[in-house]
TORKE-442415 format. One record per residue (C-alpha): residue in one letter; x, y, z. Coordinates in Angstrom, 1 decimal, padded with zeros to 4 digits. Layout:
BEGIN
+---+--------+--------+--------+
! r !     xx !     yy !     zz !
+---+--------+--------+--------+
! A !      X !      Y !      Z !
...
+---+--------+--------+--------+
***
This chain:
BEGIN
+---+--------+--------+--------+
! r !     xx !     yy !     zz !
+---+--------+--------+--------+
! M !  022.8 ! -001.7 ! -018.9 !
! Q !  023.7 ! -000.8 ! -015.3 !
! V !  023.2 !  002.0 ! -012.8 !
! T !  025.8 !  002.9 ! -010.2 !
! D !  024.9 !  005.0 ! -007.3 !
! A !  026.8 !  007.4 ! -005.0 !
! A !  028.1 !  004.5 ! -002.9 !
! S !  029.3 !  002.4 ! -006.0 !
! N !  026.3 ! -000.1 ! -005.6 !
! I !  025.5 ! -001.5 ! -009.0 !
! T !  022.1 ! -002.5 ! -010.4 !
! G !  022.4 ! -004.3 ! -013.6 !
! M !  019.8 ! -005.3 ! -016.3 !
! T !  020.3 ! -007.5 ! -019.3 !
! Y !  017.8 ! -007.5 ! -022.2 !
! D !  017.4 ! -009.6 ! -025.4 !
! P !  017.1 ! -008.1 ! -028.9 !
! L !  013.2 ! -007.9 ! -028.3 !
! G !  013.6 ! -005.7 ! -025.3 !
! R !  012.7 ! -008.4 ! -022.7 !
! K !  014.5 ! -008.5 ! -019.4 !
! M !  016.6 ! -011.6 ! -019.2 !
! A !  018.6 ! -010.9 ! -016.1 !
! M !  018.9 ! -008.5 ! -013.1 !
! T !  021.5 ! -008.1 ! -010.5 !
! D !  020.2 ! -005.9 ! -007.6 !
! P !  022.2 ! -004.8 ! -004.6 !
! D !  019.4 ! -005.9 ! -002.2 !
! M !  017.6 ! -008.6 ! -004.1 !
! G !  020.6 ! -010.5 ! -005.6 !
! S !  020.6 ! -012.0 ! -009.1 !
! W !  017.5 ! -012.9 ! -011.1 !
! S !  016.9 ! -014.5 ! -014.4 !
! Y !  013.8 ! -014.8 ! -016.7 !
! G !  012.7 ! -017.0 ! -019.6 !
! Y !  009.9 ! -016.5 ! -022.2 !
! D !  008.0 ! -018.4 ! -024.8 !
! A !  007.9 ! -017.6 ! -028.5 !
! V !  005.2 ! -015.0 ! -028.1 !
! G !  006.8 ! -013.1 ! -025.1 !
! N !  005.0 ! -014.6 ! -022.2 !
! L !  007.1 ! -015.0 ! -019.0 !
! T !  007.5 ! -018.7 ! -018.6 !
! S !  010.3 ! -018.9 ! -015.8 !
! Q !  011.8 ! -016.9 ! -013.1 !
! R !  014.8 ! -017.5 ! -010.8 !
! D !  015.1 ! -015.3 ! -007.8 !
! G !  017.9 ! -014.3 ! -005.5 !
! R !  017.3 ! -017.4 ! -003.4 !
! N !  017.8 ! -019.6 ! -006.5 !
! Q !  014.2 ! -020.5 ! -006.4 !
! W !  012.4 ! -021.1 ! -009.7 !
! L !  008.8 ! -020.2 ! -010.6 !
! Y !  007.3 ! -021.5 ! -013.9 !
! F !  004.2 ! -020.1 ! -015.6 !
! E !  001.8 ! -021.8 ! -018.0 !
! Y ! -000.5 ! -020.1 ! -020.5 !
! D ! -003.5 ! -021.1 ! -022.7 !
! A ! -003.9 ! -020.6 ! -026.4 !
! L ! -005.0 ! -016.9 ! -025.7 !
! N ! -001.9 ! -016.3 ! -023.7 !
! R ! -003.8 ! -016.0 ! -020.4 !
! L ! -002.0 ! -017.4 ! -017.2 !
! V ! -003.4 ! -020.7 ! -016.2 !
! A ! -000.9 ! -022.1 ! -013.7 !
! K !  002.1 ! -021.3 ! -011.6 !
! R !  004.5 ! -024.0 ! -010.4 !
! Q !  007.7 ! -024.1 ! -008.4 !
! D !  011.1 ! -025.7 ! -009.1 !
! S !  010.3 ! -027.0 ! -012.6 !
! A !  007.8 ! -026.9 ! -015.3 !
! N !  006.3 ! -030.1 ! -013.9 !
! G !  006.9 ! -029.1 ! -010.2 !
! T !  004.5 ! -028.4 ! -007.4 !
! L !  001.4 ! -026.5 ! -008.4 !
! L !  001.2 ! -023.2 ! -006.7 !
! A ! -001.9 ! -021.7 ! -008.4 !
! E ! -004.2 ! -022.3 ! -011.3 !
! Y ! -006.8 ! -020.2 ! -013.1 !
! Q ! -009.8 ! -021.2 ! -015.2 !
! F ! -011.7 ! -019.1 ! -017.8 !
! D ! -014.7 ! -019.2 ! -020.1 !
! A ! -017.5 ! -020.7 ! -017.9 !
! T ! -020.9 ! -020.8 ! -019.7 !
! G ! -021.9 ! -017.3 ! -020.6 !
! Q ! -018.5 ! -015.9 ! -019.4 !
! K ! -016.3 ! -016.0 ! -022.4 !
! G ! -013.0 ! -014.4 ! -021.7 !
! L ! -013.5 ! -014.0 ! -018.0 !
! L ! -011.9 ! -015.7 ! -015.0 !
! S ! -014.4 ! -018.2 ! -013.5 !
! R ! -012.3 ! -020.0 ! -010.9 !
! S ! -008.9 ! -019.8 ! -009.2 !
! K ! -007.0 ! -021.9 ! -006.7 !
! A ! -003.9 ! -021.1 ! -004.6 !
! Y ! -002.1 ! -024.0 ! -002.9 !
! T ! -000.9 ! -023.2 !  000.6 !
! A !  000.6 ! -025.1 !  003.5 !
! E ! -002.9 ! -025.0 !  005.2 !
! G ! -004.8 ! -026.1 !  002.1 !
! V ! -006.4 ! -024.7 ! -001.0 !
! V ! -007.7 ! -021.1 ! -001.1 !
! E ! -010.3 ! -021.3 ! -003.9 !
! I ! -012.4 ! -018.6 ! -005.6 !
! S ! -015.4 ! -020.1 ! -007.4 !
! N ! -018.8 ! -019.5 ! -008.7 !
! V ! -017.6 ! -016.2 ! -010.1 !
! T ! -020.4 ! -014.4 ! -011.9 !
! Y ! -020.5 ! -011.2 ! -014.0 !
! D ! -023.4 ! -009.1 ! -015.4 !
! V ! -024.0 ! -008.5 ! -019.2 !
! R ! -021.4 ! -005.8 ! -019.3 !
! G ! -018.7 ! -008.2 ! -017.9 !
! R ! -018.6 ! -006.6 ! -014.4 !
! L ! -017.9 ! -008.8 ! -011.5 !
! T ! -021.1 ! -009.5 ! -009.5 !
! Q ! -020.3 ! -012.3 ! -007.2 !
! Q ! -017.3 ! -014.2 ! -005.7 !
! N ! -017.3 ! -017.2 ! -003.4 !
! W ! -014.2 ! -017.9 ! -001.4 !
! I ! -013.1 ! -021.1 !  000.4 !
! V ! -010.3 ! -020.3 !  002.9 !
! P ! -008.7 ! -023.2 !  004.8 !
! G ! -007.1 ! -023.2 !  008.3 !
! T ! -007.9 ! -021.3 !  011.5 !
! G ! -010.5 ! -018.5 !  010.9 !
! G ! -011.2 ! -020.0 !  007.5 !
! G ! -014.5 ! -021.0 !  005.9 !
! A ! -016.9 ! -020.0 !  003.1 !
! F ! -017.1 ! -016.4 !  002.2 !
! R ! -019.3 ! -014.6 ! -000.3 !
! L ! -019.0 ! -011.2 ! -001.9 !
! D ! -021.6 ! -009.5 ! -004.0 !
! H ! -021.1 ! -006.3 ! -006.2 !
! T ! -023.4 ! -004.0 ! -008.1 !
! Y ! -022.7 ! -001.0 ! -010.2 !
! N ! -024.4 !  002.2 ! -011.4 !
! A ! -024.9 !  003.3 ! -015.1 !
! A ! -021.4 !  004.8 ! -015.1 !
! D ! -019.7 !  001.5 ! -014.1 !
! Q ! -018.9 !  002.8 ! -010.6 !
! P ! -019.3 !  000.5 ! -007.6 !
! A ! -022.7 !  001.0 ! -006.2 !
! T ! -023.0 ! -001.7 ! -003.5 !
! L ! -020.8 ! -004.3 ! -001.9 !
! R ! -022.2 ! -007.0 !  000.3 !
! Y ! -019.7 ! -008.4 !  002.7 !
! P ! -019.6 ! -011.9 !  004.2 !
! G ! -021.7 ! -012.4 !  007.3 !
! G ! -020.0 ! -015.5 !  008.6 !
! T ! -017.8 ! -018.5 !  007.8 !
! A ! -020.5 ! -020.6 !  006.1 !
! G ! -021.4 ! -018.4 !  003.2 !
! E ! -023.8 ! -016.1 !  005.0 !
! Q ! -024.4 ! -012.6 !  003.6 !
! G ! -023.4 ! -009.7 !  005.8 !
! E ! -023.5 ! -005.9 !  005.8 !
! L ! -024.5 ! -004.1 !  002.5 !
! V ! -022.3 ! -001.0 !  001.9 !
! T ! -023.8 !  001.5 ! -000.6 !
! T ! -021.7 !  004.2 ! -002.3 !
! G ! -023.4 !  007.3 ! -003.6 !
! Y ! -022.0 !  009.9 ! -006.2 !
! N ! -022.9 !  013.4 ! -007.3 !
! N ! -023.7 !  014.5 ! -010.8 !
! L ! -020.1 !  014.8 ! -011.7 !
! G ! -019.4 !  011.1 ! -010.6 !
! Q ! -017.6 !  012.1 ! -007.5 !
! L ! -017.9 !  010.1 ! -004.4 !
! N ! -020.6 !  011.7 ! -002.2 !
! S ! -021.9 !  009.2 !  000.5 !
! V ! -021.1 !  005.8 !  002.0 !
! S ! -023.7 !  003.9 !  004.1 !
! G ! -024.0 !  000.5 !  005.7 !
! S ! -026.8 ! -001.5 !  007.0 !
! G ! -028.6 !  001.0 !  009.2 !
! V ! -025.7 !  003.3 !  009.5 !
! S ! -024.2 !  006.2 !  007.6 !
! Y ! -020.5 !  006.4 !  007.4 !
! V ! -020.2 !  009.5 !  005.1 !
! S ! -023.4 !  011.3 !  004.6 !
! S ! -022.2 !  014.1 !  002.3 !
! T ! -019.1 !  015.3 !  000.5 !
! T ! -018.5 !  018.6 ! -001.3 !
! Y ! -015.8 !  019.5 ! -003.7 !
! N ! -014.3 !  022.7 ! -005.2 !
! A ! -014.0 !  023.4 ! -008.9 !
! R ! -010.6 !  021.5 ! -009.0 !
! G ! -012.2 !  018.3 ! -007.6 !
! Q ! -010.6 !  018.7 ! -004.2 !
! V ! -012.7 !  017.6 ! -001.2 !
! T ! -013.7 !  020.8 !  000.8 !
! E ! -016.1 !  019.2 !  003.3 !
! Q ! -017.1 !  015.7 !  004.4 !
! R ! -019.8 !  014.8 !  006.9 !
! L ! -019.1 !  011.6 !  008.7 !
! D ! -022.3 !  010.0 !  010.3 !
! T ! -025.6 !  011.7 !  010.6 !
! G ! -026.1 !  011.3 !  014.4 !
! A ! -026.0 !  014.1 !  017.0 !
! N ! -022.2 !  013.6 !  017.3 !
! G ! -021.6 !  013.5 !  013.5 !
! L ! -018.1 !  014.7 !  012.6 !
! T ! -017.6 !  017.3 !  009.9 !
! R ! -014.2 !  017.8 !  008.2 !
! Q ! -013.3 !  020.9 !  006.3 !
! Y ! -010.4 !  021.4 !  004.0 !
! V ! -009.0 !  024.7 !  002.7 !
! Y ! -006.5 !  025.0 ! -000.1 !
! D ! -004.2 !  027.6 ! -001.5 !
! Q ! -005.8 !  028.9 ! -004.8 !
! N ! -002.5 !  029.1 ! -006.6 !
! T ! -000.7 !  026.0 ! -005.5 !
! M ! -003.7 !  023.8 ! -004.6 !
! R ! -001.9 !  022.8 ! -001.4 !
! L ! -003.9 !  022.1 !  001.8 !
! T ! -003.6 !  025.1 !  004.1 !
! T ! -006.2 !  024.3 !  006.7 !
! L ! -007.7 !  021.1 !  008.1 !
! R ! -010.6 !  021.5 !  010.6 !
! A ! -012.7 !  018.8 !  012.3 !
! G ! -015.5 !  019.1 !  014.8 !
! V ! -019.2 !  018.3 !  015.8 !
! A ! -020.5 !  021.9 !  015.5 !
! S ! -019.7 !  025.0 !  013.5 !
! P ! -017.0 !  026.3 !  013.1 !
! Y ! -015.8 !  022.7 !  013.3 !
! T ! -012.5 !  023.3 !  015.1 !
! N ! -013.1 !  021.6 !  018.5 !
! L ! -011.4 !  018.4 !  017.6 !
! Q ! -008.8 !  019.4 !  014.9 !
! N ! -007.6 !  022.7 !  013.6 !
! L ! -004.3 !  022.4 !  011.7 !
! S ! -002.6 !  025.1 !  009.5 !
! Y !  000.1 !  024.2 !  007.0 !
! T !  002.8 !  026.2 !  005.4 !
! Y !  005.2 !  025.1 !  002.6 !
! D !  008.4 !  025.9 !  000.9 !
! A !  008.7 !  026.8 ! -002.8 !
! V !  008.9 !  023.1 ! -003.8 !
! G !  006.0 !  022.0 ! -001.7 !
! N !  007.7 !  020.6 !  001.4 !
! V !  005.7 !  021.2 !  004.6 !
! T !  007.6 !  023.7 !  006.7 !
! S !  005.3 !  024.1 !  009.6 !
! I !  002.0 !  022.8 !  011.1 !
! V !  000.2 !  024.9 !  013.7 !
! D ! -002.2 !  022.9 !  016.0 !
! G ! -004.9 !  025.3 !  017.1 !
! V ! -006.3 !  022.6 !  019.5 !
! N ! -003.0 !  022.0 !  021.2 !
! S ! -002.2 !  025.4 !  022.6 !
! S ! -001.4 !  026.6 !  019.0 !
! Q !  001.7 !  024.4 !  019.1 !
! R !  003.9 !  025.0 !  016.0 !
! Q !  005.7 !  022.1 !  014.5 !
! C !  008.6 !  023.1 !  012.2 !
! F !  010.4 !  021.1 !  009.5 !
! G !  013.7 !  021.7 !  007.7 !
! Y !  015.1 !  020.0 !  004.6 !
! D !  018.3 !  019.5 !  002.7 !
! A !  019.1 !  020.4 ! -000.9 !
! L !  017.6 !  017.0 ! -001.9 !
! D !  014.4 !  017.7 ! -000.1 !
! R !  015.2 !  015.2 !  002.7 !
! L !  013.8 !  015.9 !  006.2 !
! T !  016.8 !  017.0 !  008.3 !
! N !  015.1 !  018.4 !  011.4 !
! A !  011.7 !  018.5 !  013.1 !
! F !  010.9 !  020.3 !  016.2 !
! T !  008.2 !  022.3 !  018.1 !
! G !  009.2 !  025.9 !  017.5 !
! N !  008.5 !  029.5 !  017.9 !
! S !  006.4 !  031.6 !  015.6 !
! D !  009.0 !  031.9 !  012.9 !
! C !  010.5 !  028.4 !  013.5 !
! T !  014.0 !  029.8 !  014.5 !
! A !  014.2 !  028.2 !  018.0 !
! Y !  012.9 !  025.1 !  019.8 !
! T !  010.1 !  025.7 !  022.4 !
! T !  008.3 !  023.3 !  024.8 !
! G !  004.8 !  024.6 !  024.6 !
! G !  001.8 !  022.4 !  024.0 !
! T !  001.6 !  018.6 !  024.5 !
! G !  004.5 !  016.5 !  023.4 !
! P !  007.2 !  018.9 !  022.4 !
! Y !  010.1 !  017.4 !  020.5 !
! N !  013.4 !  018.3 !  018.8 !
! H !  014.7 !  015.7 !  016.3 !
! T !  017.4 !  015.6 !  013.6 !
! Y !  017.9 !  013.3 !  010.7 !
! G !  021.1 !  012.2 !  008.8 !
! Y !  021.5 !  010.3 !  005.6 !
! D !  024.4 !  008.6 !  003.7 !
! A !  025.3 !  009.2 !  000.1 !
! V !  022.6 !  007.1 ! -001.3 !
! G !  019.8 !  008.4 !  000.9 !
! N !  019.7 !  005.7 !  003.7 !
! L !  018.7 !  007.1 !  007.1 !
! T !  021.8 !  006.9 !  009.3 !
! N !  020.7 !  008.7 !  012.4 !
! Y !  017.4 !  009.9 !  013.9 !
! A !  017.0 !  011.7 !  017.2 !
! G !  020.4 !  010.5 !  018.5 !
! N !  019.9 !  006.8 !  017.4 !
! T !  022.2 !  005.3 !  014.7 !
! Y !  021.1 !  003.1 !  011.8 !
! T !  023.6 !  000.6 !  010.5 !
! Y !  023.7 ! -001.0 !  007.0 !
! G !  026.1 ! -003.9 !  007.5 !
! D !  025.1 ! -006.5 !  005.0 !
! S !  027.0 ! -006.4 !  001.9 !
! S !  024.3 ! -008.4 !  000.1 !
! H !  021.6 ! -006.0 !  001.2 !
! K !  023.2 ! -002.5 !  000.7 !
! H !  019.9 ! -000.5 !  001.7 !
! A !  018.8 ! -002.8 !  004.5 !
! V !  019.1 ! -001.8 !  008.1 !
! T !  021.0 ! -004.4 !  010.0 !
! A !  021.1 ! -002.6 !  013.5 !
! A !  019.2 !  000.2 !  015.1 !
! Y !  018.2 !  001.1 !  018.7 !
! G !  020.2 ! -001.8 !  019.9 !
! N !  018.2 ! -004.2 !  017.7 !
! S !  019.4 ! -006.3 !  014.8 !
! Y !  017.8 ! -007.5 !  011.6 !
! G !  018.6 ! -010.2 !  009.0 !
! Y !  017.5 ! -010.8 !  005.5 !
! D !  017.3 ! -013.6 !  002.8 !
! G !  018.6 ! -013.6 ! -000.8 !
! N !  015.5 ! -011.7 ! -002.0 !
! G !  015.7 ! -008.9 !  000.6 !
! N !  012.9 ! -010.2 !  002.7 !
! Q !  013.4 ! -009.6 !  006.5 !
! T !  013.8 ! -013.1 !  008.0 !
! S !  015.0 ! -012.2 !  011.4 !
! R !  014.9 ! -009.4 !  014.0 !
! T !  016.1 ! -009.3 !  017.6 !
! I !  014.1 ! -006.7 !  019.6 !
! G !  015.1 ! -006.1 !  023.3 !
! G !  016.9 ! -009.5 !  023.4 !
! V !  013.8 ! -011.4 !  022.0 !
! A !  014.4 ! -013.1 !  018.5 !
! Y !  011.7 ! -013.2 !  015.9 !
! I !  012.0 ! -015.4 !  012.7 !
! F !  010.0 ! -014.9 !  009.5 !
! T !  009.7 ! -017.3 !  006.5 !
! F !  008.6 ! -016.5 !  003.0 !
! D !  007.3 ! -018.7 !  000.2 !
! Y !  008.3 ! -018.9 ! -003.4 !
! E !  006.3 ! -015.8 ! -004.2 !
! N !  008.0 ! -013.9 ! -001.4 !
! R !  004.8 ! -013.9 !  000.8 !
! L !  005.2 ! -014.0 !  004.5 !
! T !  004.1 ! -017.5 !  005.8 !
+---+--------+--------+--------+
***
């Protein structure tokens, strides 16, 4: 099967009789292919850079290893299961990197199979030994999380999460500090008020919603009632839910206005008058911007700046904008950019992670 967009870019997919994807041709990511074993596990993958990944599984079809280049190639990662008392659960994993091995070990679970502890070994600068501890409430929701306290396995801050009788998040506290002291909700489960910190300068946020559409209409924040001294925003919408205006009650009641095309793409944004029919300069930071798009939705201009898509192998990737230039590899990863005459180079591994 294939999909052709308005600019005649083609995305193609090939499937076998069992419905498994065997190949893909993408206008940005190039050509990919896939292989499977007799029970349907993905065993190989070739990407747009012609790099191969191979996957190994145990008798229970659990992923136990990833390799590059061939089925016997360089080991990228491995996973171990079924430690004593942990049948069916991951007990150890290793990821092999240029700096060394990232290892998660001594993984423990409670009697309900919930993760209770992880110990990380991270190589390289800033690395070390890190421990995470987890507990849960009777509803299986996270109750506490203890973060690492150093690079030698020390225990750090204990963060506790509280819930109301409906199981909704109510509070978050740390070691000797309250981050969220209380949270209230309406009958639809939307947050209506949240108290951040319990000190004299504790911030309160309030949210007001339209009763029919459930859309946010007012957002207030402050340290004292009516909680509007720091933030007081009012929102309006069009019939399909696009934000059409935001009035900032703190910033001289400045009104930001937004217009959209028939495809609900933002076409203009400006600080405007009371009915958003004219640009005005009141308040801090007035602006007047327009946006343009090509046939497939790529942004082509913004506030007088042009975006160019000049790479035939990456149809939706910007190659030039604001006088800067950008380059990409066969998988669509950005590998170079020149900003203000300064060149930056980026490299990616076999799993398309920035290295």
